C-alpha positions as CSV (number, residue, x, y, z in Angstrom):
1,M,0.0,0.0,0.0
2,R,2.8,2.4,0.8
3,N,4.5,1.7,-2.5
4,M,1.2,2.6,-4.3
5,L,0.9,5.9,-2.5
6,R,4.5,7.1,-3.3
7,P,3.8,7.8,-7.0
8,A,0.6,9.6,-6.1
9,G,2.4,11.7,-3.5
10,A,5.1,12.6,-6.0
11,L,2.5,13.6,-8.6
12,L,0.8,15.8,-6.0
13,L,4.1,17.6,-5.3
14,V,4.7,18.2,-9.1
15,T,1.2,19.6,-9.5
16,L,1.7,22.0,-6.6
17,A,5.0,23.2,-7.9
18,M,3.5,23.9,-11.4
19,A,0.6,25.8,-9.8
20,M,3.0,28.0,-7.8
21,A,5.1,28.7,-10.9
22,M,1.9,29.7,-12.8
23,A,0.9,32.0,-10.0
24,A,4.3,33.7,-10.0
25,C,4.1,34.3,-13.8
26,G,0.7,36.0,-13.5
27,G,-1.3,32.9,-14.5
28,Q,0.8,32.2,-17.6
29,A,2.4,28.8,-18.1
30,P,6.2,29.0,-17.8
31,T,8.1,28.9,-21.1
32,A,11.2,26.9,-21.8
33,T,14.5,28.7,-21.2
34,G,16.8,29.7,-24.1
35,T,17.8,32.5,-26.4
36,G,14.6,32.4,-28.4
37,P,14.3,33.5,-32.1
38,A,16.9,36.0,-33.2
39,P,15.3,39.5,-33.8
40,A,14.8,40.3,-37.5
41,P,17.7,42.3,-38.9
42,S,17.0,45.9,-39.6
43,P,16.9,46.7,-43.3
44,S,20.1,47.9,-44.8
45,P,20.0,51.6,-45.5
46,S,19.6,52.4,-49.1
47,P,22.4,54.3,-50.8
48,S,22.0,58.0,-50.2
49,R,21.4,60.2,-53.2
50,L,24.5,61.8,-54.6
51,S,24.6,65.3,-53.3
52,A,26.5,68.2,-54.6
53,T,29.6,69.5,-52.8
54,P,29.6,73.2,-51.6
55,A,31.9,74.1,-54.5
56,E,29.6,72.4,-57.0
57,T,26.6,74.1,-55.5
58,A,28.3,77.5,-55.6
59,A,29.3,77.0,-59.2
60,G,25.9,75.7,-60.2
61,R,27.4,72.4,-61.4
62,P,25.7,69.0,-61.3
63,P,27.0,66.6,-58.6
64,G,28.1,64.1,-61.3
65,P,28.4,63.7,-65.0
66,D,25.1,64.1,-67.0
67,R,23.5,60.9,-68.2
68,S,22.1,60.3,-71.6
69,D,18.4,60.4,-72.2
70,I,18.6,57.4,-74.6
71,P,17.0,54.4,-73.0
72,W,19.1,51.2,-72.6
73,N,17.9,47.9,-71.2
74,G,21.0,45.8,-71.6
75,S,23.9,45.3,-69.3
76,G,26.2,48.3,-68.6
77,D,25.6,51.6,-70.3
78,P,27.1,52.0,-73.7
79,Y,25.8,55.5,-74.1
80,N,28.0,56.9,-71.3
81,A,31.7,56.4,-70.5
82,V,34.1,57.4,-67.8
83,V,37.9,57.1,-67.6
84,A,40.3,58.0,-64.8
85,L,43.7,59.7,-65.3
86,D,46.8,59.0,-63.3
87,D,46.6,62.4,-61.5
88,G,43.1,61.6,-60.1
89,R,41.0,63.5,-62.6
90,R,38.1,61.8,-64.4
91,V,36.7,62.3,-67.8
92,A,33.1,61.4,-68.7
93,M,31.4,61.4,-72.1
94,H,27.7,61.0,-73.0
95,Y,25.4,61.2,-75.9
96,R,22.4,63.6,-76.0
97,R,19.6,62.8,-78.4
98,G,19.6,65.1,-81.4
99,E,22.6,67.1,-80.1
100,G,25.7,64.9,-80.3
101,L,28.7,64.0,-78.1
102,Y,29.3,65.8,-74.8
103,E,32.3,65.8,-72.4
104,Q,32.8,66.7,-68.7
105,H,35.8,66.2,-66.4
106,S,36.4,66.5,-62.7
107,G,39.3,66.8,-60.4
108,P,40.6,68.5,-57.3
109,R,41.3,71.8,-59.2
110,D,38.0,71.7,-61.0
111,G,35.7,72.0,-57.9
112,G,33.6,69.1,-59.1
113,W,32.3,68.2,-62.5
114,T,32.6,70.8,-65.2
115,R,29.6,71.8,-67.3
116,P,28.9,69.6,-70.3
117,R,30.9,70.7,-73.3
118,L,29.9,69.8,-76.9
119,V,32.7,67.9,-78.6
120,Y,30.8,66.9,-81.8
121,G,27.3,68.1,-82.8
122,T,24.9,66.0,-84.9
123,K,21.2,65.2,-85.0
124,T,22.0,61.7,-86.2
125,E,21.1,58.8,-83.9
126,A,23.9,57.7,-81.5
127,C,25.4,54.2,-81.9
128,Q,26.4,52.1,-78.9
129,G,29.8,52.3,-77.4
130,I,31.7,55.5,-76.4
131,R,35.3,54.4,-75.9
132,L,37.6,56.5,-73.7
133,R,41.4,55.9,-73.2
134,A,43.8,57.9,-71.0
135,F,47.5,58.1,-71.8
136,G,49.1,60.2,-69.1
137,E,47.6,63.7,-69.5
138,T,46.1,62.8,-72.9
139,V,42.6,61.5,-73.4
140,A,41.4,59.9,-76.6
141,A,37.8,59.0,-77.4
142,T,35.8,57.4,-80.3
143,A,32.1,57.5,-80.9
144,D,29.8,56.7,-83.8
145,F,26.5,57.9,-85.2
146,G,24.1,56.6,-87.8
147,P,20.5,57.1,-89.0
148,Y,19.5,53.6,-87.9
149,C,22.1,52.5,-85.4
150,S,19.6,51.2,-82.9
151,D,18.3,48.8,-85.6
152,G,21.8,47.4,-86.1
153,E,22.7,49.5,-89.2
154,P,26.4,50.5,-89.4
155,P,27.5,54.0,-88.4
156,M,27.7,56.7,-91.0
157,E,29.6,59.2,-88.8
158,S,32.7,58.0,-86.9
159,V,34.3,60.5,-84.5
160,A,37.8,60.5,-83.1
161,A,38.6,63.1,-80.4
162,V,41.6,64.0,-78.3
163,A,42.3,66.4,-75.5
164,V,45.5,67.0,-73.5
165,G,46.6,68.9,-70.4
166,D,43.7,70.9,-68.8
167,L,41.2,69.2,-71.1
168,R,39.5,72.5,-72.0
169,E,40.0,72.1,-75.7
170,W,38.9,69.0,-77.6
171,H,40.1,68.2,-81.2
172,H,37.9,65.9,-83.2
173,H,38.0,64.3,-86.6
174,L,35.0,63.0,-88.6
175,T,35.1,60.1,-91.0
176,R,31.9,59.4,-92.9
177,S,30.5,56.1,-94.2
178,F,33.0,54.2,-91.9
179,D,32.4,51.4,-89.4
180,G,34.2,53.1,-86.6
181,W,37.7,52.9,-85.1
182,E,38.6,49.6,-83.5
183,R,41.8,50.4,-81.6
184,V,43.5,53.4,-80.0
185,S,47.2,53.5,-79.1
186,A,49.7,56.2,-78.0
187,S,53.4,56.9,-78.0
188,Q,55.2,56.6,-74.8
189,D,55.0,60.3,-74.0
190,G,51.3,60.4,-75.0
191,R,51.9,63.2,-77.5
192,T,51.0,61.0,-80.5
193,I,47.7,59.1,-80.7
194,T,46.9,56.5,-83.4
195,F,43.4,55.3,-84.3
196,R,43.2,52.1,-86.3
197,R,40.7,49.9,-88.1
198,G,42.2,47.2,-90.3
199,S,44.8,48.9,-92.4
200,T,43.3,52.4,-92.1
201,T,45.0,54.7,-89.6
202,L,44.4,58.2,-88.3
203,R,47.0,60.0,-86.2
204,W,46.9,63.0,-83.9
205,T,50.0,64.8,-82.6
206,V,50.3,67.7,-80.2
207,S,52.1,69.8,-82.8
208,G,50.1,68.9,-85.9
209,G,46.6,67.7,-84.9
210,F,44.9,65.1,-87.0
211,T,46.6,63.7,-90.1
212,K,45.9,60.6,-92.2
């Protein structure tokens, strides 16, 4: 008989202990101990909008290079290009629909990006692929235009452009009914730039400008 009462007594003690615990927790059943679920991570802050520096605001300049208004749904952006120079400056080029090829540059001495400067004006449709190369203080660019370039037709206006030093003056050369320049190279001192497509070459020198 004593052996039969022992389990019942033990059960009574467990029941009393649970009732006391519930009373201490305000009538709620105690929960298991542990760390519990980790709190949901706070969303990462979205990149802030590029804001103008005081120098740019005072000069009325945009906080970055202008972007083309030509839509593009592929990877990258073939209607805009940027290149960095060894001295920390940057040069950007972009197309503007019905206007042509524009250039801007930035650096510590420029106080931000300069205003867009027209390098080559045309109302012809821009082709994909502005190419920029920097050779020391010399920057070379190629760009193409054609009436139906967006439909895959070859360009009809191929532009080669060069600027050196303070980049305030751009020299350009136009070749019509041409598929565009494939390669650009420079002499070691950057004072001679050569544009090539197959056996066709175009040279620019500091002293003489563009020559075939």
